[in-house]
N, C-alpha and C positions, 0 to 999 in steps of 0.2 A: 373431545377437548372442549372445555367451557368457552363460551363466547368471549369472555374477558381475556383469556389466554390467547385465543386466536387473534384478537385485536392487538395484543402486545406483540405477538409473533409478526404480524404485518408491519408494525412500526419498527421492528428489529431488522427486517430484511435488507434495507440499504446498507446497514453496517455489517451484516453478515456477508453481503456481496463484496464490500470493500475488503474485509479480512480474507475471504477466500481467494480473491483475485491477487491481492498482494502476496499471499502465501504461495500460490501456484504460478504466478508470473504471467497470467493471461486472463482475458475476459471469458473465453470459452471454457477453459478448464475450471476457473473459479465458479462460474455459474452452474457447471455440472456438479461440482461439490455441493453447492447450496441446494440444488434440486434433490440430490441423493439424501442430503441431511434432513430436508423437510419431510421426505417420506418416512424416514426413520423416526423423526421426532413425533410426528402425528401418530405413528403406530405404537411407539413406546415412549410416552411422555413421562416426565418427572416433575410433579407439581411443586416439589420443594426447591426447584431451581428456576430462576427467571428465564422466560423464553429466549431472550437474547443470549444469555450464557449457555443455554442448552444448544442453541444453534452453533455457537462457537465450538462447543464440545463435539458435536457430531461432525462438523467440518474438519476439525483437527484429527479426529479418529479416521475418517475416510482418507484424508490426505496422507497420514502416516502409513496406513496399510497399503497404499498404492504408489509409494514413492521409493525411488532408488536411493540408497544411502549416499551421502555426499563423499567427495574425495577427501583423503586424509588432510587434516589442517583446515578444512572448511567448517563453517558453522553447521551444527547438526540441525535436523528437523525440529527437535525440541527447542534448541536455541532460538531459531527463527520464530517459532510459534510464541514463545514467551516474549520476545522482543516486540512482535507485532501486537500481541494482546495488551501489553502494558503501555506501549508508546503510541502506536497508531490508534488502537481502540480504547485507550485510556482506562483500562481496568486496573483496579488495585491488585497487589500481589496475591492476596488471599483468593480473590475471585479468579485470577488467571491460573493459580495453582489448582483450584477446584475444577476448572474447565479441563485441565490437562491431567487430572488424576494424580496430582503430586501433593505431598505435604508442604507446608509453607517454607520450612527450612531448606528442603531440597530445591524448591523453586528459586529461593534467594541465591543459593550457590550456583545454580544453573544460569541464572540471569547475569551474575557477575562474570561467569565464564563467557557468556555471549557478548557482554560489553567489551571484554578483552579482545575477542575475535573481530569485532567491528573495527577496532583501531588499526588492524592490520589489513583491511580490505583494499582491493586494487583502486587506484586513482583513475579518474577520467576527466574529460573536458565537458563542462556543463554550459549549455545555452539557456539563459534566463529570459523568459518572455513575461514582462511586467511593465505596465504603463505608469505606475506610481513611483517616482524617483526615490523617495525615502524608503518605501517597501523594497524596491529593487536593491538598494544599498544594503539593507538588512539581510536580504536573501544572499547577496554576494558574500557577506561576512560569514553567514552560516555555512555556505558551500565551502568556503576556505577552511572553516573549522572542521568540516568533515574530511578534509584532506584532498579535496578536488580542486581543479583549475577552472577558471572562467573562460569559456570560448567567446562569449559576448553577451551583451544585454540588449534586448530589443523591446521597444515600446509599442510597436505596431506590427500588423501582419506582414507588411512589406519588408520591414527591417528584419524580422525573424527569418523569413524565407531567404533573404540575401545573406545573412550571417551563417545560416545553416549550410547553404551551398558553398560558402567560402571556407568555413572552418571544419565542417563535417564532425560535429560534436558526438561524444559518446553517450550523452544524456540530455534530454530537454526537460526543463522545469518551467511549466507554463501556467499563468493565470488564465481564467476563462474570459473575463470581461476586460477588454483593453480600451474601453471608452470610445473616444473618437477614432482610435487606431484600429478598431475592428474587433475580431473575436479570436481568442487564443486557440480554440479547438479547430477553427477554420485554417489558421496558420499551420498548426501541427498536421492537419490532414494533407495539406499541400506538400509539406516537407516530407511526409512519409511516403508520398508517391515516388520520391527520388531516393530516399535513404531509409534503411531499417534501423531506427533509433528508439531505445526505450524512452518512455515519456511519463512524467509525474505531473498530474494536474493539481493545482493549488486553488482552493475555494473555501469560502466561509460557509457554503451550503452544500456539503457533499451529497446529501440525500437527493438533491435535484439532478445529480449526474448518475445516480444508481437506481433507476426506476425499472430497468429491464425492458424498456419500451423502444430502445434504439441502440446503435453502436455506441459503446461507452468506454471510458478509459479503464485500463487494468489497475493503474496506481493513482490513488487520490489521497491527498492529505489536507487537513482542515486548518484554515487560518484562525488565529495565530498558531504557530507551531514552534516546538522546541528543537534545538540542534540535534538531539537524539532521535526525534521523530524523522527528521530529514535524513539523518545518517542511515537509519534502518530502511527507509523507503528507497534511498539511492542504492543501497546494497542489494536489496531485492530486485530492483529494476535492472541494474547492471548485470546481476548474476542470473536473472530470469527465473527466479525461484529455483526449484529442484526438479530434475527430469522425472517423469512418471515411469514406473517399471514397464 
């Protein structure tokens, strides 16, 4: 593989990790998908496709081949892949279709079906950890638009831990930097010692959380984000991805 493509591949890794983790529902399973995909990509490269798209392609293939089909009425694996590629990873429909081996017309119909499935997803109570009042209000509105309820809004580590203990939320949506109020990841770490709750971290710099150098979140979305991105991330977080065979 030429040096320039290897460099592009390294730059794409944080985003590949984000996609794989959101798709599989966990850091460990997602990182395993990325490792398997890297081996395949290096062995069988396609110079006509950007390394980032090629990584998404191999991750999607490995996940599809090792995943138990969903229950009737649930979103299919293909639905989830298209939703994540177009909303979380911000690919255009043509690129997402190419990654998944679809023609664009089929991808468009599949994506419309996936949108419909999202609207019927189960509701949950969401704890928001965010120290900026205006941003917190915006996130509250987005959470409501996704059909979820607000368990509480915390601006500090202490508030987050207290609200989680009192309300036992079904999902945590956490900023990383809480200013004088501390650190969102520290608050979440303490909460998870007492409760098993899916978590989505919100940050303007997702690549800083996805380095592979330490324990990292399974779900990361980038500020600013659209309601659809939050809806997809919450669906994946609450449902835990799909079980592997």
